C-alpha positions in Angstrom: 0.0 0.0 0.0 2.8 2.3 0.8 4.5 1.7 -2.5 1.3 2.2 -4.4 0.7 5.5 -2.6 4.3 6.5 -3.3 3.9 5.7 -7.0 0.7 7.6 -7.2 2.4 10.7 -5.6 5.3 10.4 -8.1 2.9 10.2 -11.0 1.0 13.2 -9.7 4.2 15.1 -9.3 5.3 14.2 -12.8 2.0 15.4 -14.2 2.2 18.7 -12.3 5.8 19.1 -13.6 4.6 18.5 -17.1 1.8 21.1 -16.8 4.2 23.6 -15.2 6.6 23.1 -18.1 3.9 23.6 -20.7 2.6 26.6 -19.0 4.6 29.8 -18.7 6.0 32.4 -21.1 5.8 32.2 -24.8 7.7 34.9 -26.8 6.5 36.4 -30.0 8.9 36.2 -33.0 8.8 38.1 -36.3 10.8 36.2 -39.0 10.3 38.4 -42.0 13.4 39.8 -43.7 13.9 43.1 -45.4 14.7 41.4 -48.7 11.6 39.2 -48.6 9.3 42.1 -47.8 11.0 44.3 -50.4 9.9 41.9 -53.1 6.3 42.1 -51.9 6.4 45.9 -51.4 8.0 46.8 -54.8 5.4 44.7 -56.8 2.6 46.1 -54.7 3.8 49.7 -55.3 4.2 49.1 -59.1 0.8 47.5 -59.6 -0.9 50.1 -57.4 0.6 52.9 -59.5 -0.3 51.5 -62.9 -3.8 50.6 -61.8 -4.4 54.1 -60.4 -4.7 52.7 -56.9 -7.2 49.9 -57.6 -4.6 47.2 -56.9 -3.9 48.7 -53.5 -6.7 46.5 -52.0 -4.8 43.4 -53.2 -1.6 44.9 -52.1 -3.0 45.3 -48.6 -4.0 41.6 -48.5 -0.6 40.5 -49.8 1.2 42.6 -47.2 -0.9 41.4 -44.3 -0.6 37.8 -45.3 3.1 38.2 -45.4 3.3 39.8 -42.0 0.9 37.4 -40.4 2.7 34.4 -41.8 6.0 35.6 -40.3 4.5 36.4 -36.8 5.0 33.4 -34.5 4.2 32.5 -30.9 4.4 29.1 -29.3 5.6 27.4 -32.6 2.6 28.6 -34.7 2.1 31.6 -36.9 -0.9 33.8 -37.6 -2.9 33.8 -40.8 -4.9 36.6 -42.6 -7.9 35.7 -44.8 -9.1 39.1 -46.0 -10.9 39.5 -49.3 -9.4 42.2 -51.6 -12.8 43.0 -53.1 -14.2 43.8 -49.6 -11.3 46.1 -49.0 -11.8 47.8 -52.4 -15.5 48.4 -51.6 -14.5 50.0 -48.4 -12.0 52.3 -50.0 -14.4 53.3 -52.7 -16.9 54.3 -50.0 -14.3 56.2 -48.1 -13.2 58.1 -51.3 -16.8 58.9 -52.2 -17.5 60.2 -48.7 -14.3 62.4 -48.7 -15.2 63.7 -52.2 -18.7 64.6 -51.1 -17.4 66.4 -48.0 -14.7 68.3 -50.0 -17.3 69.4 -52.6 -19.6 70.7 -49.9 -16.7 72.5 -48.1 -15.6 74.1 -51.4 -18.9 75.2 -52.9 -21.0 75.6 -49.7 -18.5 76.4 -46.9 -21.2 77.2 -44.4 -22.6 73.6 -44.7 -19.2 72.0 -44.2 -19.6 71.6 -40.5 -23.1 70.1 -41.0 -21.6 67.6 -43.5 -18.9 66.7 -41.0 -21.6 66.0 -38.4 -23.4 63.7 -40.9 -20.1 61.8 -41.5 -19.5 61.7 -37.8 -22.9 60.1 -37.3 -21.8 57.2 -39.6 -18.4 56.9 -38.0 -19.4 54.4 -35.2 -20.9 52.0 -37.7 -17.8 52.3 -39.9 -15.4 51.7 -37.0 -17.3 48.7 -35.7 -17.6 47.2 -39.2 -13.9 47.7 -39.9 -12.8 46.1 -36.6 -15.1 43.2 -37.1 -13.8 42.5 -40.6 -10.2 42.6 -39.5 -10.7 40.5 -36.5 -12.7 37.8 -38.3 -10.2 37.6 -41.1 -7.3 37.0 -38.6 -6.7 33.5 -37.2 -4.2 31.6 -35.0 -4.0 27.8 -35.1 -7.1 27.7 -37.3 -9.2 29.6 -34.8 -10.5 33.0 -35.9 -10.7 36.1 -33.8 -13.9 38.1 -33.4 -15.0 41.6 -32.6 -18.6 42.3 -31.6 -19.5 45.9 -30.7 -22.7 47.8 -31.4 -23.1 51.3 -32.9 -23.8 52.5 -29.4 -20.7 50.9 -27.9 -18.5 52.8 -30.4 -20.4 56.0 -30.1 -19.7 56.1 -26.3 -16.0 56.1 -27.1 -15.9 58.9 -29.7 -18.8 61.2 -28.8 -16.5 63.9 -27.3 -15.4 64.8 -30.8 -18.9 66.3 -31.3 -17.7 69.2 -29.1 -14.9 69.9 -31.6 -17.3 69.7 -34.5 -19.8 71.9 -32.7 -17.2 74.7 -32.3 -16.8 74.7 -36.1 -20.3 76.3 -36.4 -19.0 79.3 -34.6 -15.9 80.0 -36.7 -16.5 83.4 -38.3 -16.3 83.7 -42.1 -12.9 84.8 -43.4 -11.5 84.7 -46.9 -7.8 83.7 -46.9 -7.4 85.3 -50.3 -8.4 88.7 -48.9 -5.8 91.1 -47.7 -7.5 91.6 -44.4 -6.3 89.8 -41.3 -8.7 87.3 -39.7 -10.8 88.7 -36.8 -9.8 88.0 -33.3 -12.9 85.8 -32.8 -11.5 83.6 -35.6 -8.4 82.8 -33.6 -10.4 82.5 -30.3 -12.6 79.7 -31.8 -9.6 78.0 -33.5 -7.8 78.1 -30.1 -10.9 76.6 -28.4 -11.0 73.8 -31.0 -7.3 73.0 -30.3 -8.0 72.9 -26.6 -11.0 70.7 -27.1 -9.0 68.3 -29.2 -6.3 68.1 -26.5 -8.9 67.5 -23.9 -10.9 64.8 -25.6 -8.1 63.0 -27.6 -6.9 60.8 -24.6 -10.5 59.9 -23.8 -11.2 58.8 -27.4 -7.9 56.8 -27.7 -8.4 55.1 -24.4 -12.0 54.3 -25.0 -11.3 52.8 -28.4 -8.4 50.7 -27.0 -10.6 49.4 -24.3 -13.4 48.8 -26.9 -10.9 46.8 -29.0 -10.0 44.6 -26.1 -13.3 44.1 -24.2 -15.3 43.3 -27.4 -12.8 41.0 -28.9 -12.7 37.2 -28.8 -10.4 34.4 -29.8 -12.9 31.9 -30.9 -15.3 31.8 -27.9 -12.7 33.0 -25.4 -13.1 36.7 -24.5 -10.4 39.3 -24.1 -10.8 41.7 -21.2 -9.2 44.7 -19.5 -10.1 46.9 -16.6 -7.9 49.8 -17.7 -9.0 53.3 -16.6 -8.9 56.3 -18.8 -6.8 58.3 -16.4 -3.7 56.3 -17.4 -4.1 57.5 -21.0 -4.4 61.1 -19.9 -1.2 60.7 -17.9 0.6 59.4 -21.0 -0.5 62.3 -23.2 0.1 64.9 -20.5 3.7 63.7 -20.2 4.0 63.7 -24.0 3.1 67.3 -24.0 5.8 68.1 -21.4 8.3 66.1 -23.5 7.3 68.2 -26.5 7.8 71.5 -24.7 11.1 70.3 -23.1 12.5 69.0 -26.4 11.4 72.1 -28.3 13.2 74.3 -25.7 16.4 72.3 -25.9 16.3 72.3 -29.7 15.6 76.0 -29.7 18.6 76.7 -27.5 20.9 74.5 -29.6 19.7 76.1 -32.7 20.2 79.6 -31.4 23.7 78.8 -30.3 24.6 77.3 -33.6 23.0 80.2 -35.5 25.4 82.6 -33.7 28.3 80.5 -34.9 27.1 79.7 -38.4 23.7 80.9 -39.7 23.9 78.3 -42.5 23.4 75.5 -40.0 19.9 76.7 -38.9 17.9 74.9 -41.7 19.8 71.7 -40.9 19.1 72.1 -37.2 15.4 72.7 -37.8 15.1 69.5 -39.9 17.1 67.4 -37.5 15.1 68.7 -34.5 11.8 68.0 -36.4 12.8 64.4 -37.0 14.3 63.9 -33.5 11.3 65.4 -31.6 8.8 63.6 -33.9 10.6 60.3 -33.4 10.7 60.8 -29.6 7.0 61.6 -29.3 6.0 58.8 -31.6 8.1 56.3 -29.7 6.9 57.6 -26.3 3.2 57.3 -27.2 3.6 53.9 -29.0 5.7 52.4 -26.3 3.7 53.6 -23.3 0.3 52.9 -24.8 1.4 49.5 -26.2 2.8 48.5 -22.8 -0.2 49.8 -20.9 -2.8 48.0 -23.0 -1.0 44.7 -23.4 0.1 44.5 -19.8 -3.5 45.0 -18.6 -5.1 42.5 -21.0 -6.1 39.0 -20.3 -7.7 36.3 -22.5 -10.4 34.2 -20.8 -8.6 34.9 -17.5 -6.0 32.3 -18.3 -3.7 34.1 -20.7 -1.9 37.4 -20.0 0.5 39.5 -22.1 3.8 41.1 -21.3 5.1 44.1 -23.3 8.3 45.8 -22.5 8.9 48.3 -25.3 11.7 50.7 -24.4 11.4 54.4 -25.3 15.0 55.0 -26.1 15.4 52.0 -28.4 12.1 52.7 -30.2 13.0 56.4 -30.7 16.3 55.4 -32.2 14.6 53.0 -34.6 12.1 55.5 -35.7 14.7 58.3 -36.2 17.2 56.2 -38.0 14.4 54.7 -40.2 13.4 58.2 -41.2 16.9 59.2 -42.3 17.4 55.9 -44.1 14.1 56.4 -46.0 15.1 59.9 -47.0 18.6 59.0 -48.1 17.4 56.0 -50.1 14.5 58.0 -51.7 12.0 55.6 -50.1 13.7 52.3 -51.1 14.5 51.6 -47.4 10.8 51.6 -46.4 10.6 47.7 -46.3 13.7 47.6 -44.2 12.3 50.2 -41.8 9.0 48.4 -41.5 10.5 45.0 -40.8 12.9 46.6 -38.3 10.0 48.1 -36.3 7.9 44.9 -36.5 10.7 42.7 -35.4 11.5 44.9 -32.3 7.8 45.0 -31.3 7.6 41.3 -31.5 10.8 40.8 -29.5 9.2 42.9 -26.7 6.0 40.9 -26.5 5.2 37.6 -24.9 2.2 35.8 -23.5 2.0 34.2 -20.1 -0.3 31.2 -19.6 -1.6 29.8 -16.3 -2.3 26.4 -17.9 -0.9 24.5 -20.9 -1.3 26.7 -24.0 -2.2 23.6 -26.1 -4.8 22.6 -23.6 -6.3 26.1 -23.6 -6.4 26.3 -27.4 -7.9 22.8 -27.6 -10.7 23.9 -25.2 -11.4 27.0 -27.3 -11.4 24.9 -30.5 -13.9 22.4 -29.1 -16.2 25.3 -28.1 -15.9 26.9 -31.5 -16.8 23.5 -33.1 -19.8 23.2 -30.9 -21.2 26.6 -31.6 -20.2 26.8 -35.3 -18.7 29.7 -37.3 -21.1 32.1 -38.9 -20.1 34.4 -41.7 -22.9 36.8 -42.8 -23.1 39.8 -45.0 -21.9 41.9 -42.1 -18.3 41.0 -43.1 -18.4 41.7 -46.8 -16.9 45.2 -46.7 -13.7 46.4 -45.0 -13.9 50.1 -44.2 -10.4 50.4 -42.8 -7.7 52.3 -44.7 
């Protein structure tokens, strides 16, 4: 009896050890190469040009399929199943809407704000449809992602932009072609619009990020986050401080060099523009990416760890910009692959149970409920 009990304990210990080994951290990998993506990119660019942009829908699908196929985690890659015709339909709708708004703004300026409100009213539907399309056409281990949000759900996230649009109704008429300076009230309203944008932008970004997570699913397993919007306001407030601080430093350096050699001023301005832009972009991307991933769970069993570094990402962005300029754009594939690889290197998922066991459970549930594909997914409205 004692030996049997001991054997049973050893078997249980072995089983626990196996589960512990299967659970744990799984790092993401991005295996694409600059040369491989260049071949895809140059063909996409050529065909998009000669077809006056029509092929761009097929180009998007080719690019996404290439990127998904080279994004790996736990020895499996992602897949993209988007239909180019659906993307083309969405782009034609977007172009038609933009053309209609531009026409109204040019020939009937006073109705431009009203037209913007009409387009804004359609925005929640467009956003929900786009997110649903892209989620459904993405899969991992033959299980598709989903996104289910209503018009009302999206509207709750973007409604503050109505305040910005409402202020447009109060902008006084002024003809830029006239020799008269705009009235003071013109600048007051424009200033209020800028303040309104600064005030609501973190709210909208945070709300949409939470919407993307809390209404997304991997098969039947739901993603979730309890992030508060205050964290997004903190990020953008610090970004504003960084902008002011960097601008002051760049201004001081520029003034000092101008005293020594006025010819260096244009060079300093361009370099400062790229450096500050890269710093702000890296700051927002790294902080928001880390914030969202590190506070997201999948079915309460899978969590994510993101550790993007501000300095590293800023250097990548800035050196990419200079490489693209010096190569007249030919370095774009190299720059894109470089960013994607770094982002993947900084991301991993942590499982509380065996990942294979978790995915098997999700797959069984999907098989029981079935996969439905209706007309809802026949248009992609993302650009």
